[in-house]
N, C-alpha and C positions, 0 to 999 in steps of 0.2 A: 603829853602826846595827844594826838587827835583820837577820838573814840573808835574810829574804824581802822586803827593801825594794825592790830592783830588779824582782823578779818582780811585786810589787804594782803597780808603774808600767808593767808590760808591756815592760820594757827588757831587752834581751839584749846582752852584749858583742860587739863585732865580732871580737874575738880572745879565746880562752879561754872561761871559763864564769862563771856567777853563784856566789854563796855557797851553801854547803850548810847545811841546818838544824843539822847537828852542829857546824858551825864557829862557832855562836853560844854554845856552852856554855863555861863557865869552864875554863881549862886546855887548850882545844883549840889546834891549830896556828894560828899567826898568819899570816893571809893578807890580801892587799890587792888592790883593783881600782883601776886608774889611769885618769885622764882622757886623752882623745885628745891634748889640748894638751900635757900633761906628757910623754906618751910621745914626742911629736915634739921638744919643746923640750929635754928633759934626756937622753933616751935615743936620740935620733936615729932614731926609728921603727924600733927594733931588732926584727926579726921574731922573734928568739929570746928575747925578754925574758920571755914568759909561761912560768912554771915555774921561773924563777930567783929568787934571793933578793936583796932590796935592804935597805939598813940605814936605819932611821928612828930617830933618836936613838941609843939603845944597843941597839935590838932589831932582829932580822932578821925580815923578812916575805917570804913567798912570793907573787910576783905571779901571780894566777890569771886576770886578764882585763883587757881594754882597752875602755873605753866608746866609743860612737859619737861623732863630732865634734860633732853637733848637740845633744847632751844638755847641759842646764843644770840645776844642782841647784835644786830648788824652794824651799828655805828661804833665809832672808836671811843669806847668807855672802858675804863679798867674793869669795872664790874658793876652791873646794874641788877638789883635784886627786887626792887619795888617799882611798879609803874602805876601812874595815875593820869588823869586827863588834864587838858588845858584849863579846866574850870578853876584850878587853884592859883592860876597866874593872875597877877594884878593887871588892871586894864591897860596900863602903859606898855606892858610887854606884848600885848596883842594888837597894837596899832600898826599902821602901814610902815612906820619908820623902824619897827623892830626887825633886826637882822640876826637874830640868835637862834634860828630854827634850821634844822636839816629836814629835807623832804625825801620821801621814797614813794615811788609810783609803780604801777604795773602797766605795761604796754598792752594795748588791745590786740587781739589776734590779727596777724597780717601787717601790723605796723612796725616798721624798722626803727632802729635807734636813730638813724640819720633823719628820717621823716619827723620823728618826735622832736629832735633837736631844732630842726627848721621851724616847726610850729611854735615851740617855746621861745625861740629867738624873736619871732614876729610878735608874740604876746609881750615879751619884755620891752620891745621897741615901742609898742603902743602905750604901755604903762609909763615909760619914761616921758613920752610926750604929754600924757594926761597928768602925771604927777612929777614934775621936774624937781620939786623940793626934796622928795624922798627917794626917787628912782633914777636920778641922774647917774649915768655911767654904770648902772647895774645890769648885768647880763645873766644868762642861765646856761649852765653847762650840764649836759646829761651824760652820765656814764653808766655802764652796766653794773649791776650789783656784784657779779662775779669778778669783774675787773677791779672794782673798788676794794673788795674784801681780800683779794689775793695779791694786790700790787706790792705790798711790803715783803712778801715772801717769794715772789716770782723770780727776782734776781738771785736770791739765795738758792732757789731750786735749780736755776740754770747753772750756777757755779757747782752745785752738787752733781748735777748731770754730767758736766764736763770732767769733774774729778773721777767719777765712776767710769766714764768712757776712756780716760787716760789709763786707769788701772787695768781695764779690760784689754787695752792695746798692749800694755806691757806683758800681761799674761799670755796673750796670743803670740807675741814675739818670743817669749821664753819657750812655749810649746813648739814653735817652729824650729828654734835652735836645737831642742832636744831631738826632734824628729830628724833633722839634718845630721846631727852627730851619730844617731843610731844608723841612719842609712849609710854614712861613710864607714862606720865600723863593720857593717854587714858586707859592704863592697870589698873591704880588705880581707875579710874572712873567706869570701868566695874566690878572690884572687889566690890566696894561699892554698885553698883546696884544689884548684886547677893545677897549680904548680906541682903538688904532691902526686896527683894522678899521672901527670906526664912523666915524672921521674920513675914511677913504678911500672908504667906500661911501656915506657921507651925500650928497655932492654928486652922485654918479652917479644915486642913487635919486631925488634931487630933480629932476634933469634929465629922467629918464624920467617922473616924476610930473607935472611942470609943462609939459612940452613934448610933448604927445601927437602933435602934427602934425609931428614932426621926422623921421618915418620916410622921407618922400619925399626930403628933402634929404640924409639920411644914406645912403640907397640910391644916390643919384646921385653922391655923393662917395666911395662905396665904402669907407666906414669899417668896419674889422673890429670884430667884437664885437657887432653888432646884426643881427637877422633881421627882414625886412619881412613884416608881416601887414596885410591890408586894414583891420582894425579898430584895430590898435595896434602898438607895436613892443616887442620882447622882448630882454632882455639874456641872452647865453649864460652 
């Protein structure tokens, strides 16, 4: 990778330092930055590892830094635990015809993704005209880092969202059915209560209506629930 890769991401090692620009040049000292997981798993979180050399293949590399534990490499690699600069690459892999690199960049403040795409397309067109042997039919496509990192899971997330929404819809329908059944049950109970009240009150009301002269006899027999009036009798 280029020496300014981690600086571009705004990432600093928790131990040691980042790559220097001079360490990207061919023939410079071989240096490496390790992941936090590798530092723990292989080297037992050795505090003195930074500044020492480790052997990778048949080459010695000086460990200059340990990355934070939360860092995840943004490109599609199963697992990357050791990073070094482009200085280890043979000259043929750094030529204009090499097409084995992925690039990451940070937009300047106020520059949109569409504007950057238009500018890079113009640059790619000029390079094709100037270097037809190596740049013919080559174009540049700019995508956001967020979209690139989440594109594989976005469809699954939408499916999960749809499944959750469907379950919530079923739950709401069940609650609505329960409320409707409860309301119908209460309605029947109220209807039964009204019917009983009419059955009880009906004969009393008819007695009061059809026996207006009963007040004297009721008063004499001292039946509770009636009040004597000269003109009529009333029910408490």
